[in-house]
C-alpha positions in Angstrom: -14.8 -13.8 -34.2 -16.6 -17.0 -32.8 -18.9 -16.2 -29.8 -20.9 -18.4 -27.2 -22.7 -18.2 -24.2 -22.4 -19.8 -21.0 -24.2 -18.8 -17.3 -20.8 -18.6 -15.5 -17.3 -18.1 -16.9 -14.2 -18.8 -14.5 -11.0 -17.5 -15.2 -8.7 -19.6 -13.7 -8.7 -23.3 -13.5 -6.2 -24.3 -10.9 -7.4 -25.4 -7.3 -10.0 -22.9 -6.8 -11.2 -22.4 -10.4 -11.8 -26.2 -10.5 -13.3 -26.5 -7.1 -15.9 -23.6 -8.0 -16.9 -25.6 -11.2 -17.7 -28.7 -9.3 -19.7 -26.7 -6.8 -21.7 -24.8 -9.5 -22.1 -28.5 -11.3 -23.6 -29.9 -8.1 -26.6 -27.3 -8.5 -26.7 -27.9 -12.1 -25.1 -24.6 -13.4 -22.9 -25.2 -16.5 -19.6 -23.4 -16.5 -16.5 -22.5 -18.9 -13.1 -22.4 -17.2 -10.3 -21.1 -19.1 -6.8 -21.8 -17.9 -3.7 -20.1 -18.9 -1.7 -23.2 -17.9 -1.2 -26.5 -20.6 -2.8 -28.7 -17.8 -3.4 -29.5 -14.2 -0.7 -28.4 -11.5 3.0 -29.6 -11.9 3.9 -28.2 -8.7 2.9 -29.3 -5.4 2.2 -26.0 -3.8 -1.0 -26.0 -1.4 -1.1 -29.6 0.2 -3.0 -29.7 3.6 -6.4 -29.7 2.8 -8.6 -29.0 6.1 -11.9 -31.1 7.5 -14.5 -28.1 6.0 -13.0 -28.4 2.7 -12.9 -32.3 2.6 -16.4 -32.0 3.9 -17.2 -29.9 0.8 -15.4 -32.4 -1.6 -17.7 -35.3 0.4 -20.8 -33.3 -0.8 -19.4 -33.4 -4.2 -18.9 -37.3 -3.9 -15.2 -37.0 -4.4 -13.8 -37.6 -0.7 -13.1 -41.2 -0.9 -10.9 -40.9 -4.0 -9.1 -37.7 -2.3 -8.2 -40.2 0.7 -6.7 -42.7 -1.6 -5.0 -40.4 -3.5 -3.5 -38.6 -0.5 -2.2 -42.2 0.6 0.1 -42.5 -2.6 1.9 -38.8 -1.6 2.3 -39.2 1.8 2.1 -40.9 5.2 -1.0 -39.5 6.6 -1.5 -37.6 9.7 1.5 -36.6 10.5 3.1 -34.3 13.1 4.0 -30.7 13.1 7.4 -29.6 14.6 10.4 -27.6 14.5 14.0 -28.5 14.4 17.4 -26.7 14.0 17.8 -29.2 11.3 16.3 -32.2 10.3 19.1 -34.3 11.9 19.9 -32.1 14.3 17.9 -30.8 17.6 14.3 -31.1 17.8 12.7 -27.7 19.1 9.0 -27.8 19.6 6.1 -30.3 18.6 3.1 -28.1 17.4 0.9 -31.4 16.8 1.9 -34.8 17.4 -0.7 -35.4 14.4 -2.5 -33.1 12.0 -5.8 -34.3 13.5 -4.7 -34.3 17.1 -8.3 -33.2 19.2 -10.3 -32.4 16.1 -11.3 -36.1 15.2 -14.9 -35.6 16.8 -15.5 -32.3 14.8 -16.3 -33.5 11.4 -17.1 -37.0 9.8 -14.0 -36.1 7.6 -10.4 -35.6 8.6 -7.6 -33.2 7.6 -5.4 -34.6 4.7 -1.9 -33.7 3.0 -2.4 -34.2 -1.0 -0.6 -32.1 -3.4 -2.5 -30.0 -6.0 -0.9 -32.3 -8.4 -2.9 -35.4 -6.9 -5.8 -33.3 -6.2 -6.6 -31.3 -9.4 -6.8 -34.4 -11.4 -9.8 -35.6 -9.4 -11.4 -32.1 -9.6 -11.1 -32.3 -13.6 -13.3 -35.2 -14.2 -15.6 -34.4 -11.6 -16.2 -30.8 -13.0 -16.6 -32.4 -16.4 -19.2 -34.9 -15.0 -21.3 -32.2 -13.7 -21.5 -30.1 -16.6 -18.3 -27.8 -16.9 -15.9 -27.0 -19.9 -12.5 -26.9 -19.3 -10.1 -25.1 -21.7 -6.3 -25.3 -21.1 -3.7 -23.3 -22.9 -6.6 -20.5 -23.0 -6.8 -17.2 -21.2 -9.1 -14.4 -20.8 -7.5 -11.0 -22.3 -10.3 -8.6 -21.7 -13.9 -8.2 -20.4 -16.5 -5.8 -20.4 -19.5 -5.6 -18.2 -22.9 -4.3 -18.3 -26.4 -4.6 -16.6 -27.1 -7.9 -18.0 -23.7 -9.9 -18.0 -20.4 -10.2 -19.2 -18.7 -10.0 -22.3 -15.0 -11.4 -22.9 -12.5 -12.4 -25.0 -10.5 -15.4 -24.7 -7.2 -16.4 -26.6 -5.8 -19.9 -27.0 -2.2 -19.4 -26.2 -1.1 -22.0 -28.9 -2.3 -20.6 -32.6 -3.6 -17.0 -30.9 -7.1 -17.7 -31.9 -9.8 -15.4 -30.2 -13.2 -15.6 -29.7 -16.1 -13.9 -27.6 -17.7 -15.4 -24.7 -20.8 -13.7 -23.2 -21.5 -15.1 -19.8 -24.5 -14.0 -16.9 -21.4 -14.1 -14.2 -17.4 -14.4 -14.3 -15.7 -15.6 -11.3 -11.9 -14.4 -11.0 -9.8 -17.1 -9.9 -6.9 -16.0 -11.7 -4.3 -16.2 -9.1 -2.8 -13.3 -6.5 -1.8 -10.8 -9.2 -5.3 -10.9 -10.9 -5.5 -8.9 -14.1 -9.3 -9.1 -13.6 -9.0 -7.5 -9.9 -6.7 -4.6 -11.4 -8.9 -4.2 -14.1 -12.0 -3.6 -11.8 -9.8 -1.2 -9.7 -10.3 -3.0 -6.3 -7.3 -2.1 -3.7 -5.6 -4.4 -1.8 -5.6 -4.3 2.2 -3.2 -5.9 4.7 0.3 -6.3 4.8 2.5 -5.9 2.0 5.4 -8.4 0.6 7.6 -9.2 3.9 9.5 -12.0 2.5 10.8 -12.7 -1.5 10.6 -16.3 -0.4 11.7 -19.5 -2.6 10.5 -22.8 -2.7 13.4 -25.2 -3.7 12.1 -28.7 -5.1 14.7 -31.2 -4.7 15.6 -35.1 -4.6 17.9 -36.5 -1.8 17.8 -39.9 0.1 16.2 -38.2 3.6 14.9 -41.4 5.2 17.6 -42.0 7.7 17.4 -38.3 8.6 13.8 -38.8 9.3 14.4 -41.8 11.8 11.0 -43.3 11.5 9.3 -40.2 12.6 5.9 -39.5 10.7 6.6 -35.5 9.8 3.9 -33.7 7.8 5.3 -30.4 8.3 9.0 -29.5 9.5 10.1 -26.1 10.7 13.5 -25.2 10.3 15.3 -22.7 12.4 18.7 -23.1 11.5 21.9 -21.1 12.0 21.4 -19.4 8.5 18.0 -19.9 7.4 14.4 -20.0 8.4 11.8 -22.2 6.6 10.0 -25.5 6.3 10.2 -29.0 4.8 7.6 -31.2 3.4 9.0 -34.8 2.0 7.5 -37.4 0.0 6.0 -40.8 1.2 9.3 -42.5 0.0 11.8 -40.2 1.7 13.6 -39.4 -1.7 12.4 -36.1 -2.2 10.7 -33.0 -0.9 10.5 -29.3 -1.0 12.5 -26.5 1.4 10.7 -23.1 2.0 13.2 -20.4 2.4 11.7 -17.4 4.1 14.9 -15.9 5.6 18.4 -16.6 5.4 22.1 -14.9 6.4 24.1 -13.7 3.7 28.0 -14.7 3.5 28.7 -11.3 5.1 26.5 -12.1 7.8 23.6 -9.9 7.2 20.2 -11.3 7.6 17.8 -11.1 4.6 14.6 -11.7 3.6 15.0 -11.5 -0.3 15.9 -15.0 -1.3 15.7 -13.9 -5.2 19.4 -12.8 -5.5 20.8 -16.0 -5.7 18.8 -19.3 -6.8 21.6 -21.1 -8.3 21.8 -24.8 -7.7 24.8 -24.2 -5.7 23.2 -21.7 -3.4 19.8 -24.2 -2.9 22.1 -27.4 -2.3 23.6 -25.3 0.4 20.2 -24.5 1.9 19.0 -27.9 1.8 22.1 -29.4 3.0 22.1 -27.2 6.2 18.5 -27.4 6.9 18.6 -31.1 6.5 21.8 -31.4 8.9 24.2 -33.3 6.6 26.6 -31.2 4.7 27.7 -34.1 2.5 24.4 -35.4 1.2 23.6 -35.8 -2.6 21.1 -33.6 -3.4 19.5 -32.8 -6.7 17.8 -29.6 -7.7 14.4 -30.0 -9.7 13.1 -26.6 -9.6 13.3 -23.1 -7.7 9.9 -21.2 -7.4 9.9 -17.6 -6.6 7.2 -15.9 -4.5 5.9 -13.3 -2.3 5.0 -14.0 1.5 2.7 -11.2 2.4 -1.0 -11.1 4.3 -3.4 -9.3 2.2 -7.0 -9.3 1.3 -9.1 -7.5 -1.4 -11.1 -4.1 -0.4 -14.4 -5.8 -2.0 -14.9 -9.3 -3.7 -17.7 -8.2 -5.7 -18.3 -5.8 -8.4 -21.4 -5.8 -10.3 -21.4 -9.3 -12.1 -17.5 -10.3 -11.4 -16.8 -12.3 -8.0 -13.1 -12.7 -6.8 -12.0 -15.9 -5.3 -8.9 -17.7 -4.2 -5.7 -15.9 -4.4 -7.2 -12.8 -6.2 -9.4 -12.2 -3.2 -6.6 -12.7 -0.5 -2.9 -14.2 -0.1 -1.3 -15.3 3.1 1.7 -17.0 4.1 1.8 -20.8 4.3 1.7 -20.6 8.0 -1.3 -22.8 9.4 -1.9 -24.1 5.5 -4.9 -21.6 5.5 -4.6 -20.2 1.7 -5.8 -22.6 -0.7 -8.6 -23.9 1.7 -10.0 -20.3 2.3 -10.2 -20.3 -1.8 -12.1 -23.4 -1.7 -14.7 -22.3 0.8 -15.0 -19.1 -1.3 -16.3 -21.3 -4.4 -18.5 -23.2 -2.3 -20.3 -20.1 -0.7 -20.8 -18.2 -4.1 -21.9 -21.4 -5.9 -25.3 -22.0 -4.5 -26.2 -18.2 -4.3 -25.1 -18.1 -8.2 -27.4 -21.0 -9.0 -30.5 -19.8 -6.9 -30.2 -16.5 -8.6 -29.6 -17.9 -12.2 -32.7 -20.3 -11.9 -35.0 -17.4 -10.3 -35.4 -18.9 -7.1 -33.5 -16.0 -5.4 -33.3 -12.5 -6.2 -30.2 -10.8 -7.5 -29.8 -9.3 -3.7 -28.6 -12.8 -2.4 -25.2 -12.4 -4.2 -24.4 -9.2 -2.4 -24.0 -11.8 0.7 -20.8 -13.0 -0.7 -18.8 -10.0 -0.4 -20.2 -9.6 3.3 -19.4 -13.1 4.4 -16.4 -14.2 2.8 -14.4 -10.6 2.9 -14.9 -11.0 6.7 -13.6 -14.1 6.7 -10.7 -13.7 4.5 -9.4 -10.6 6.6 -9.7 -12.8 9.7 -8.0 -15.7 8.2 -5.2 -13.8 6.9 -4.3 -12.1 10.1 -4.2 -15.5 11.8 -1.5 -16.7 9.5 0.1 -13.6 9.6 0.1 -13.7 13.4 1.7 -17.2 13.0 4.3 -16.1 10.4 5.5 -13.5 12.7 5.6 -15.8 16.2 6.8 -18.7 14.4 9.0 -17.3 11.7 9.9 -13.8 11.9 9.3 -11.8 15.1 11.4 -9.0 13.5 8.1 -7.9 12.1 7.2 -6.7 15.2 4.5 -8.2 17.6 2.4 -4.9 17.8 -1.2 -5.3 16.6 -1.3 -8.6 16.0 -4.4 -10.5 16.5 -4.5 -13.0 19.2 -4.0 -16.7 17.9 -7.1 -19.0 17.8 -6.9 -22.5 17.1 -6.6 -24.2 13.6 -10.0 -25.8 14.4 -11.6 -22.4 14.9 -10.1 -20.8 11.9 -11.4 -23.8 10.0 -14.9 -24.5 11.2 -15.5 -21.7 13.6 -16.5 -18.6 11.4 -19.4 -16.8 11.6 -21.2 -15.3 8.6 -23.1 -12.0 8.9 -25.3 -10.8 6.2 -28.6 -10.5 4.7 -28.7 -14.2 4.1 -28.8 -15.0 8.0 -31.2 -14.4 10.6 -29.1 -13.4 13.4 -30.3 -13.7 16.9 -30.1 -11.0 19.2 -27.3 -12.6 21.1 -25.1 -9.5 21.9 -22.4 -11.8 20.6 -20.3 -10.1 17.9 -17.2 -12.6 17.9 -16.4 -13.6 14.0 -15.6 -16.9 15.4 -16.5 -19.8 17.7 -14.8 -22.6 19.2 -16.2 -25.7 17.4 -15.4 -28.2 20.0 -18.4 -26.0 21.9 -20.6 -25.0 18.8 -23.7 -22.9 19.4 -25.5 -23.8 16.0 -26.6 -20.0 16.0 -27.6 -18.6 12.8 -24.4 -17.8 10.6 -22.4 -20.9 12.1 -21.7 -24.0 10.4 -24.0 -26.8 11.1 -22.4 -29.1 13.9 -21.3 -32.4 12.9 -23.8 -35.4 14.7 -23.9 -38.8 13.8 -27.5 -39.9 13.7 -29.1 -42.8 12.4 -31.1 -43.7 9.1 -32.5 -47.2 8.4 -30.1 -48.3 10.8 -27.3 -47.1 9.4 -25.3 -44.2 11.1 -24.4 -41.0 8.9 -23.4 -37.6 9.8 -26.3 -34.6 9.6 -23.6 -32.9 7.2 -24.4 -35.7 4.6 -27.9 -34.1 4.3 -26.3 -30.8 3.1 -24.5 -29.4 0.5 -27.3 -29.3 -2.1 -30.4 -28.0 -1.1 -31.9 -26.3 1.8 -32.7 -28.5 4.9 -34.9 -28.2 7.9 -33.9 -30.1 10.8 -36.5 -30.2 13.5 -36.7 -31.4 17.2 -38.4 -34.6 18.4 -41.9 -32.8 18.5 -41.2 -30.3 15.7 -43.6 -32.1 13.0 -45.4 -28.5 12.4 -42.1 -27.2 11.0 -41.5 -30.1 8.9 -45.2 -29.7 7.4 -44.6 -26.1 7.1 -41.2 -26.5 5.2 -43.0 -28.7 2.8 -45.9 -25.9 2.3 -43.3 -23.2 2.1 -41.3 -24.8 -0.6 -44.1 -25.3 -3.1 -45.2 -21.8 -2.4 -41.5 -20.3 -3.2 -40.3 -23.0 -5.7 -37.5 -23.5 -3.4 -36.1 -27.2 -2.6 -36.4 -27.8 1.1 -35.4 -31.2 2.9 -37.4 -31.7 5.9 -36.2 -34.1 8.7 -37.5 -34.6 12.2 -34.7 -35.8 14.4 -35.5 -38.0 17.3 -39.2 -38.9 18.5 -41.6 -41.8 17.4 -41.5 -41.9 13.5 -38.9 -39.4 13.2 -37.1 -39.4 9.7 -33.6 -39.5 11.9 -33.0 -41.7 15.3 -30.6 -39.6 17.5 -29.5 -42.3 19.5 -27.2 -40.0 21.3 -29.9 -37.7 22.6 -28.0 -34.9 21.5 -29.6 -32.8 18.7 -32.1 -30.7 20.2 -29.5 -29.3 22.8 -26.6 -29.4 20.3 -28.7 -27.0 17.7 -30.6 -25.2 20.0 -34.1 -26.0 18.8 -35.4 -27.8 22.1 -38.2 -30.6 21.4 -40.5 -28.4 19.4 -38.0 -25.6 17.5 -36.2 -26.3 14.5 -33.4 -24.9 12.3 -32.8 -23.9 8.7 -29.7 -25.2 7.2 -28.3 -23.2 3.7 -27.2 -25.1 0.6 -23.4 -24.3 2.1 -24.2 -25.8 5.4 -24.5 -22.9 7.4 -27.5 -22.2 9.7 -29.5 -19.6 8.3 -32.2 -19.1 11.0 -33.7 -21.3 14.0 -36.8 -21.3 16.2 -36.8 -22.9 19.5 -40.7 -23.6 19.8 -43.6 -23.9 16.8 -45.6 -21.1 18.6 -47.6 -19.2 16.1 -48.1 -19.8 12.4 -45.2 -21.7 11.7 -45.8 -21.8 8.1 -45.8 -18.2 8.0 -42.7 -17.8 9.9 -40.6 -19.7 8.0 -41.8 -18.3 4.6 -41.0 -14.8 6.0 -37.6 -16.2 7.1 -36.7 -17.8 3.5 -38.0 -15.1 1.7 -35.4 -12.7 3.5 -32.7 -15.4 2.9 -33.5 -15.3 -1.0 -33.9 -11.8 -1.0 -37.4 -12.1 -2.3 
């Protein structure tokens, strides 16, 4: 049997697997991605890409391509609302535009682009950065030892098998993850509460849209509950159906019993509010609506990401984005451990950080599902809803890779409209000036550690250069504001926004999260910073 060695093997080459390969490549780590399907996505699936995910793609150099591609699929920045039917009574407007109220939180905007449009952008970028992608290939078995993973992968067309030796395995193999099951990792949360369907169809819905720019339309009809999304030209779309009334007048959440074209045309016509409209059914997908997360995301040298790690209803559009952010959190840690810059203990922080985010995000999606689509599930024990922006940008990490402050605040999230820049939170967006041109502070992040010092914090910048040499880790030091500074702070906001004061500093991890900060430069700045970074790196 042929065999080969790779640093990282990724099982699953859809949205999350491809994104993880891109993020690993940004840090110089080669990967092999095996995907059982013959190519990129043929069904739209995830479509809302939130601000945090676009920030990550921005750091990978593909934001502009994604913006362009999204414009081919959808009129952007539409509304999210609910109706009795598309042509009938409007019930509520959740967002007049999907970027309403969040424009100043990020240099990036929320976008609608399907996986059909997004994956062909991720694929060449992953290859450019050193990934190898093998479609029509699946991982059929693996064994782990103290030094790595030995996996058997199989070509689905000719049955050829070969052995792959990898230092680490990333399981991006979907909600029914065979890898997670082999590891014996249990699932927690809320089991299946709807055997839902997605009906892909063609119909001329433009007259029913009535010049409304609608991104997502929830439908609460007399015989079904679900939601629509439509193509840019208004000649096609899909309808998700979660609940329906049978011919006998019985409410059901099992939509799999009849997925015939005739039944699906009835659903589409009712949701559109036009019993005579011509409808052509292109495809029907069956899927389980559930709200679950894995009890652990890390087992030895195997890491669980995406739907393998968490599965949530589409209310909020959090699922695919959470998976993208899993891969980003993991990639820089794998890179630093692989090149010896960090100790293996750094990888323990992946589970500590991302599992808490997964549980919180799943519960937020579930609460929205219950309140918006199916109150029959019961409103007891639901967690309070926070804003979409808080779910997307406001989560806070707690792990050994963060030097938490003794602030007494145990909240898992904060409102990104009033960021604290405390360790464990995402570094806030702020426009600064470099060589006369405006950039976001976030544009400095994504590849290395970054130290941001106040206008009188040059001692921290000097310390960062010394510590970088001593520990063999790359740190980008910047003084913000003041005479001769690296970055001009024309708004005069940095020191308060980041909580550094004039003489303090903030250390930002390669994933853009604050790892440590100091409000002054008392004592030996070099020793303080070296100690902090050594803890973060598990050295």
